[in-house]
N, C-alpha and C positions, 0 to 999 in steps of 0.2 A: 336534809337531816341533820341534826347537831351531831357531831362527831363523838361526843362522850356518850350521849344516848346510843348512837349507832354501835359503839364498842361494847358498850354495857349489856345491849341486847344479844350482840354475838356472843359475848362470854357467857351469858345465861343460857343461850341455846346450845352453845358448845357443851357446857356443864351438863345440862339436862340429856343431851344425847349420850355422853359419856356414862352417866347414871344409868340410862335406859339399857345400854350395851352391856355394862357390868352386871346389871340386874338380871338381863336375859341370860347371861352366861351362867350365873349362879343357879338360876331356876332350871336351866337345861341340864346343869350338873346333877341337881338334886331331885329332879323329877323321877316318879316311880315309873313313868312311861319309857325311861331310857333303858332298855335291858341290856345294852353293850356295856358290861361291867368294867371291862379295861378302859374304854373311852372316859367312862364317867369317873374311874379313878384317876385317870391322866388329869381330867379337869380339876379334880379336888386336891390332888396331891401335886400337881405341877403348876397349873394355871394361877391357882389363888395364892400359894407360897410365893412364886415369882412375882406376882403383880404386888404382894405385901412387902416383899423385900425390895423391889423396884421404886415403890413409894417413900419407903425409908430412905434408901440410897439417893433419891432425888434430892431430899432436904439436906443430906450430908453434902454432897457433890454441888450443890447451889452455892455452898460458902466455902468451897475449895478451889484449887487451882491446879493448873498443870495438864500433862497428856492424859491423866487418868480420867480427869474431869471430861475432856473431850471425848474419850473413848466410851464414857458412860452415857454421855449426850448424844452420840450416835446411835448407841442401841435403844435409848429410851425414847428418841425422837421417833424413830420408826415404829415402836410399839405404842406411843403416846397418841400418835395421830391416825391410828386405825388402819395403816396400810394392809395389815393382815387381816385384822378382825371383821371388816366389812366383807371381804371374800369369804371368811368363815361363815358369817351369817347368809351370805349369798348361797352357799353350798346347801345350807341347811333348807332354805327356801325352795330351791330347786329340788332337792331330794323329797321333800314333803310333796311337792307338786307331782313327782313321779310316782309315789306310793298311792296318792289319792287318784291318779289317772289309772293307774293298774286296777285299783279297786272298783272304780266307776266302770271299767271296761270288763269286769267280770273274770279276770284271769285268774285261773286256778294256782298258778304259781306266781301269784302277786307278790308275796313276801320275798321269793327268791329274785324277783325282777327287781324290787325296791333295793336289795342289797347291791346287786349289779349294777343298776343304775347309780346309786349313791356313790359307789367306788369310783366310777368313771366320772361323775360330776366333781367329785373332790380332787381327783387328778388334774383335770381341767382348769379348775378354778386356782389350785395351787400353782399351776403352771402360769395362769394368767397374772397372779399375784407377783410372781418373780420376774415377769416380763416387765410389768409396772415399774416395779422398784428398780431395776436395771435400766430401764429407759429413762425413768424419772431422774435418777442419779446422774446418768450421762448428761441429760438437759441442764441440771444444775451446775455441773462442775465445768462445762465447757460453753462459755459464753459465745453467743452468735452476734454478728453486727448488724445494727438496725440503723437505716439511712434516713434522713430527711433533708430537704432542700427549702430553705425559708428566703422569701424575698422581704427585704427591709427598704423602706423608703427614705433612708438616709445614707450619707456617704459612708463607706467602708474602706479599710485599707486594701489597696489593690482591687477594689470593687469585689471583694469576697473575703470570707474569714471561715476557716474550719475549726469547729468546736467539737472536742471529744467529751462525751458525758458518761461518767460511772456514778453509781450510787448504792447504798446499802452493801458495803462490803462485809460488814458483821464480822471483822477479824476477831478471832478468839473462839469462835463457835465452831465452825467447820472450816473456816478459811485460815490457813497458816502460810508458812513460807513458800511452799510449792504453788499453792493455788494463788497467791498474790502474785508471784513472778509471772504465772501464766496470764493474768489479768494486765499486768504492767506491759508484758510483750504484746498483748492485744492491742493495747492503746497506742504504743509506740508504732505499730506496723500501719496506723491509719495515718500518720503525719500530721497531726493536728497543729493548729496555730496556737491554741491554748487548751487546756484541760480542766474540766470542772469534776469535783467530787461532791456530790449533792447529799451528804450527811450519812449518818450511821456507818462511820468508818470502823468503829469498835462495836462489839456485841455487848459487852457487859462491863469491862474493865480494861486497864492498860497491860494486865500481867503478861499474856502472850505476845503482845506487840513489843514489849520491853525484853522479855525473855529470849524471843526469837530473833531479836535485833532487826525488826522489820522497817526500820528507817533506812537500811541500805536498798531494799526493795522500793519503797515510796521514793526515794531520791533518784531512781532510775527512770522515772516518767519524764520524758523529753518533749518539751513545748517552748517555742522560741518566745511566746509572748506571756508565758507563765502559767502555773498550776495553781488553782484556787479550790478551796474547800469551805463548806458552811456545817455546823453542827447539826447532828439529827438527835431525835429523842434518846436513842440507846447511847450516844456518845457522853450524855450527862451522867450515865452511870459510872464512867471512868474519869470525870473531872475536866470537862471540856475547857474550862476557863484557866487550868493549870498546865497539868502534864501534856495532854494532847497538843494544845497550841504550840507548845514550846518544841515538841517533838517534831511536828510537821514543820516548823520553821526551820528547824536544822536539815530537814530533807529539802528544803527549798520550796516548800507549799505554804501559801498563805491562807490561813483560816480568816475569814471574813465573818465577824458577829455584829450584825446591825451596822455595816459601815460599806463605803463605797471607793473604789480606786479608779482612777483614770488610766488606762491601758494605752500605750503607744501614743498618747495624745490624740486617740481616734475613738474611743468609746469607753463606756463604763460597765465596770462589773460590780454589782451590788449584791453583798451576801446577808441574808436575813438570819436572827436568830431563830432557833426552832420555837415553833408554836407552844411546845410543852413547858416552856419557861413560864409562860403566864399562869400555869397551875402550881409552879413551885415558889414564885416570888414576884418581884418586878416585871410587869408586862414588856414584851418587846416593842421596839419603836415602830411606829407606823410606817409604811412604805413612804407616804407623802412626806414625812419629815426626813427620811433619807435622802430623797431625791431633790429636797427643796432648793440646794445651793448647786446642783449640777446644771450643765449646759444641756438643755433637752433637744437641741438642734442634733447631737451626737447620739448614736444608738445607745440604748439603755437595756442591758441584761442583767436578769435577776435570777438568783439562786436561792430557792426556798424549799427546805426538805420536804415539807408537808404541803400536797397541793390543795389547800383549803382557801376559801374567800378570794376566788380567782377574779372576782370583779375589781378588787382593789388593784390588781395589776392593769387592768383595762383602763380605770379611771386615773391612773397615775401615768398614762402613755407609755407604758413599758413596751419595748419592741419583741423581747423574748423571754419567758420565764421557763426554767428547768427544775423540775422536782424529781423525787423518787417517792420512798415510804411505803407505798401501797403494795410493792411486790407483784402487782396485778393479781393478787389473790394467791399466787404460789402454787396451790393445790386445788384443783377443781374439787368442789364448786366454788372456791375462794372468788373467782372473777365475778361470779353472779353476785356476791355479796359485796365486792368493792364498787361495783358499778352503781349500786344503790346508795353506797354512803358518799362517794366522791363525784363531783361534776365531770372530772377527767381523771379517771383511775388508771389509764394506760394510754400512750400514744399522744398525736397531736390534736390539738384543739385551738380553734380561733376565736377569741372574744374580741370583736372589733377588729382592730389592726395589730392586737397583741396575740402573739403565737406562744402557746404554752404546750411543752413537752414534758411527759411523765413518764420516766423509765422504770421498768420492772426490776432493775437492779441487777447487780453481779452475783451478790451473795445470796444466802437463804437464812431465815430465821426458822428455828426449830429443825425438823427433819431437812436433810441436804438432798431435797427432791423438788423436782418441777414438774407438775402433771398438768398438762393444758396451758401451761405458761412457758416462758423461756428466760434464761440468764442471759443480759446482754450488754454490750458496748454500744453507746450510741454516738453515731457520727452525724453532725448537724453542718451542712454547707449554707453559710448566710451569703446571699447574693444582694448586692445593692441594685436598686431599680432605677436610680438617678443616673 
């Protein structure tokens, strides 16, 4: 599936679902069948004013900076992605089922049964929503470690190499100094030989990065063979060609934009520009051009933010490609959608002798929640079979 078509279809489906939900709530509030006047007044006097206020504030805070924007983004993201609304609708469906069952069974006290049943359902559904939010927030904020062992048919330093991979930090949305410090600590605890940051370092701009002086945390990443990064689509919102590259360099991190470096005279790290630049101006360089002057007898490792056109890596004889971007869908049923868009939306995939690893990322986009997915730091042990 073409990625632009897939994203357009996803956006259309999301917008349609949102319109249906809001329409349902409006009709529910205005329906003459609703005899519970306090509940109807609550919907009319609280839900819609809050919704309209939220819509207005969204446009305001989209162009503002600072802690206030982050606080608003936190509240709006929970609301905007229907963490509570689906449970609200579920309770209505269950309550309706209870009323229909009581009437079909011919109970004389069907009305009383419906009210009692409805109260119990709403309490249970509210508790379920609360558990989902708490567990989803915990899964998003505390990355787990995912391990892979990859055999390489080329010589490696000491016959082995440990690579630590992180991606999609999205600094400035929900990731700030405290969260970044936790991620860096997790990276360093794995004792990697080198560290890869596979794009989307910032969420929208460099404001939070600079204001909180996050270069101090980034400089704390320890790897004897170096720390390397590539840009993601979100990084272009903050000027990847300018400030970000300079800040990362000051932190000892090399941002690779369509370039390759020879590390320890033993292997190559190739960093690709993000695929999104092709929609903004000059196309990124083909992978074949990036490796044409490299010694192919040495291991070739590619970082590419978006896991697209994976056959290109296989055709180029790449030993390992690492990517991010997908978040593995982040919130279920997101994984169902990403599996249909990407050949490899998460985990390890072999195409011939090329190993491709896609991480779900450390940060989140939108709500700081992981439901059915996980935030992760990836530890890759490369072993030479020669």
